[in-house]
RODO-2510 file (C-alpha; in nm, 4 decimals, decimal comma):
residues 212
     n   res          X          Y          Z
     1     m    10,3970    10,0522    15,1684
     2     e    10,5264     9,9816    14,8194
     3     v    10,5091    10,2661    14,5715
     4     k    10,4249    10,1103    14,2361
     5     a    10,3762    10,4234    14,0279
     6     q    10,4636    10,7887    14,0447
     7     v    10,1868    11,0227    13,9367
     8     s    10,3119    11,3601    13,8272
     9     m    10,2174    11,6601    13,6207
    10     s    10,4500    11,9137    13,4652
    11     f    10,4304    12,2794    13,3712
    12     n    10,6657    12,4432    13,1262
    13     l    10,7439    12,7751    13,2946
    14     e    10,8855    12,9104    12,9698
    15     k    10,5416    12,8768    12,8097
    16     c    10,3140    12,9665    13,1006
    17     i    10,1632    13,3113    13,0398
    18     g     9,9942    13,3430    13,3785
    19     c     9,6434    13,3547    13,2324
    20     n     9,4897    13,1375    13,5087
    21     t     9,2691    12,9555    13,2573
    22     c     9,3703    12,6290    13,4252
    23     t     9,2715    12,7843    13,7589
    24     v     8,9191    12,8643    13,6413
    25     a     8,8749    12,5261    13,4707
    26     c     8,9739    12,3372    13,7866
    27     k     8,7537    12,5607    14,0012
    28     n     8,4488    12,5035    13,7815
    29     v     8,4929    12,1248    13,7893
    30     w     8,5958    12,0543    14,1489
    31     t     8,5253    12,3377    14,3933
    32     n     8,2275    12,5327    14,2598
    33     r     7,9889    12,4097    14,5309
    34     e     7,8578    12,6088    14,8243
    35     g     8,1067    12,6091    15,1096
    36     a     8,4053    12,5577    14,8793
    37     e     8,4291    12,9158    14,7582
    38     y     8,7693    12,9712    14,9170
    39     m     8,9186    12,6486    14,7743
    40     w     9,1471    12,6800    14,4744
    41     w     9,3152    12,3451    14,4140
    42     n     9,4918    12,4897    14,1116
    43     n     9,6199    12,8440    14,0836
    44     v     9,9044    13,0319    13,9182
    45     e    10,1005    13,2617    14,1465
    46     t    10,3434    13,5377    14,0633
    47     k    10,6772    13,5170    14,2394
    48     p    10,8172    13,6785    14,4485
    49     g    10,5211    13,6892    14,6858
    50     i    10,3610    13,5092    14,9775
    51     g    10,0895    13,3324    14,7788
    52     y     9,7397    13,2068    14,8588
    53     p     9,6597    13,1474    15,1367
    54     k     9,9098    13,3846    15,2890
    55     q    10,2479    13,2266    15,3615
    56     w    10,1368    12,8833    15,2412
    57     e    10,5006    12,7810    15,1864
    58     n    10,5956    12,8474    15,5490
    59     q    10,5645    12,4966    15,6868
    60     d    10,7071    12,6024    16,0216
    61     l    10,3913    12,8115    16,0543
    62     w    10,1406    12,5568    15,9234
    63     k    10,3220    12,2460    16,0517
    64     g    10,3128    12,0615    15,7217
    65     g    10,5400    11,7969    15,5764
    66     w    10,8085    11,5888    15,7397
    67     v    11,1168    11,6557    15,9512
    68     k    11,4154    11,4288    16,0130
    69     n    11,4392    11,2733    16,3561
    70     g    11,7757    11,1026    16,3500
    71     d    11,7540    10,8418    16,0761
    72     k    11,3743    10,8509    16,0725
    73     l    11,1063    11,0871    15,9545
    74     k    10,8316    11,2315    16,1683
    75     l    10,5424    11,4597    16,0930
    76     r    10,6124    11,8241    16,1565
    77     y    10,2598    11,8521    16,2940
    78     g    10,3491    11,6657    16,6122
    79     s    10,3206    11,3347    16,7905
    80     k    10,0279    11,0944    16,7676
    81     a     9,9129    11,2090    17,1105
    82     y     9,9135    11,5710    16,9930
    83     m     9,7208    11,4801    16,6792
    84     l     9,4672    11,2868    16,8865
    85     s     9,4205    11,5835    17,1202
    86     n     9,3402    11,8021    16,8181
    87     l     9,1309    11,5445    16,6366
    88     f     8,8284    11,7736    16,6016
    89     f     9,0150    12,1023    16,5705
    90     n     9,3386    12,1652    16,3849
    91     p     9,5043    12,4805    16,5252
    92     h     9,7492    12,4991    16,2355
    93     v     9,5222    12,5557    15,9373
    94     p     9,4755    12,8921    15,7636
    95     e     9,1820    13,1056    15,8711
    96     m     8,9545    13,3139    15,6532
    97     a     9,1825    13,6163    15,6923
    98     d     9,4655    13,4167    15,5341
    99     y     9,2480    13,3552    15,2298
   100     y     9,0559    13,6807    15,1900
   101     g     9,2070    13,9401    15,4221
   102     d     8,9781    14,1441    15,6461
   103     g     8,6604    14,0519    15,4605
   104     d     8,4699    13,7366    15,3727
   105     v     8,4864    13,5290    15,0589
   106     y     8,3549    13,7680    14,7984
   107     t     8,2111    13,7858    14,4526
   108     f     8,0767    14,0810    14,2553
   109     t     7,7269    14,1972    14,1675
   110     y     7,7459    14,0734    13,8103
   111     d     7,3697    14,1070    13,7648
   112     d     7,4164    14,4824    13,7812
   113     l     7,6372    14,4545    13,4744
   114     h     7,4245    14,2058    13,2807
   115     s     7,0724    14,3348    13,3435
   116     s     7,1092    14,6972    13,4475
   117     e     6,8727    14,9508    13,2962
   118     q     7,0178    15,2215    13,0768
   119     h     7,1633    15,5108    13,2763
   120     e     7,3949    15,8004    13,2147
   121     q     7,6631    15,6293    13,4242
   122     q     7,8326    15,3005    13,3499
   123     p     7,7044    15,0124    13,5689
   124     v     7,9473    14,8889    13,8330
   125     g     7,9981    14,5417    13,9779
   126     r     8,0329    14,5970    14,3522
   127     p     8,2126    14,3521    14,5826
   128     k     7,9638    14,1322    14,7652
   129     s     8,0208    13,8951    15,0571
   130     m     7,9325    13,5331    14,9805
   131     v     7,8790    13,4757    15,3539
   132     t     7,6545    13,7648    15,4606
   133     e     7,5568    13,8879    15,1093
   134     n     7,6424    14,2417    15,2184
   135     e     7,7662    14,4647    14,9383
   136     d     8,0650    14,7003    14,9209
   137     v     8,2693    14,4782    15,1520
   138     p     8,6412    14,5577    15,1928
   139     i     8,8773    14,3776    14,9562
   140     n     9,2425    14,3454    15,0525
   141     w     9,3393    13,9886    14,9591
   142     g     9,2403    13,7073    14,7270
   143     v     9,3605    13,4191    14,5163
   144     n     9,5107    13,6416    14,2464
   145     w     9,6056    13,9394    14,4606
   146     e     9,9726    13,9297    14,3612
   147     d     9,9176    13,8664    13,9900
   148     n    10,1897    14,0096    13,7673
   149     a    10,3819    14,1328    14,0725
   150     g    10,0892    14,3525    14,1735
   151     g    10,1726    14,3267    14,5430
   152     a    10,5305    14,2047    14,5357
   153     h    10,6721    14,5410    14,6389
   154     i    10,4842    14,4977    14,9687
   155     t    10,4508    14,1241    15,0276
   156     g    10,7650    14,0080    14,8502
   157     n    10,9716    14,1020    15,1520
   158     y    10,7890    13,8289    15,3479
   159     d    10,8436    13,5512    15,0925
   160     i    10,9678    13,2509    15,2902
   161     n    11,2177    13,1755    15,0138
   162     f    11,4057    13,4932    15,1105
   163     q    11,4486    13,3774    15,4692
   164     e    11,8175    13,2949    15,4354
   165     m    11,8986    13,6185    15,2527
   166     s    12,0539    13,9224    15,4110
   167     d    11,8586    14,2480    15,4109
   168     e    12,0795    14,3768    15,1298
   169     e    12,0223    14,0674    14,9148
   170     r    11,6482    14,0803    14,9751
   171     e    11,6311    14,4482    14,8822
   172     a    11,8313    14,3882    14,5648
   173     t    11,6048    14,0982    14,4661
   174     l    11,2886    14,3008    14,5163
   175     k    11,4313    14,5836    14,3075
   176     f    11,5104    14,3283    14,0397
   177     k    11,1437    14,2213    14,0325
   178     d    11,0617    14,5582    13,8758
   179     c    11,1905    14,4122    13,5498
   180     f    11,1572    14,0380    13,6176
   181     y    10,9114    13,7979    13,7795
   182     f    10,7883    13,4490    13,7012
   183     y    10,4709    13,2444    13,7260
   184     l    10,4461    12,9456    13,9583
   185     p    10,1543    12,7125    13,8765
   186     r    10,0348    12,5170    14,1795
   187     i     9,8432    12,1975    14,1269
   188     c     9,6801    11,9190    14,3239
   189     n     9,7456    11,6165    14,0968
   190     h     9,4080    11,4638    14,1860
   191     c     9,2760    11,4384    13,8310
   192     i     9,2925    11,1455    13,5885
   193     n     9,1745    11,3697    13,3074
   194     p     9,2453    11,7227    13,4382
   195     g     9,0357    12,0067    13,3054
   196     c     9,3185    12,2566    13,3566
   197     v     9,5401    12,0732    13,1052
   198     g     9,2641    12,0711    12,8485
   199     a     9,1953    12,4415    12,9059
   200     c     9,5548    12,5732    12,8967
   201     p     9,5750    12,7925    12,5834
   202     s     9,9545    12,7871    12,5447
   203     g    10,0341    12,4192    12,6006
   204     a    10,2278    12,4940    12,9195
   205     a    10,0509    12,2199    13,1170
   206     y    10,0788    11,8612    13,0078
   207     k    10,0512    11,5137    13,1543
   208     r    10,1840    11,1920    13,0052
   209     e     9,9845    10,8689    13,0112
   210     e    10,2817    10,6782    13,1487
   211     d    10,2779    10,9005    13,4589
   212     g     9,9397    10,7626    13,5669
***
């Protein structure tokens, strides 16, 4: 195979404000259909943290990417025979719990906010399962669960990037997050004219024509 062009997209982390506008724009264009509710091809994560789905960077867990086999590369997933044996079922993909915790993919009862009759109490948008349509479902994970270091004091300890650190170094880093964290935009690079670039309010996302 001859690579004739390198398609890339860049984010300026000094400008990214973690607003997730690019996330919503990409979601509305590409994965807003039924059955794709859990798919977020573009999202902005707060680091340190384990991300969405949980531990997505841990390729030893999900068997992604390549590993060196002498002077050659081989898929971490396994041999061709192993891939053939799992042709109709991949045992190394995230499950629903890795995306949305103990519950299902959820939304909220927005109609209660938009069309509620006048009452003495403020209307409330309750969490609602997009699978069973049951309301008041438990919520303990989601695509933006760790936004602005919201869960880093709990999940940051399991960040795969801390794997080589000692316990003392990891503890010091997590204490440091109390005054410092950064945004990590994740993208798919599938788009010729990406909606997330057009939607970014701070100019942090950009793509040059010469990159394809």
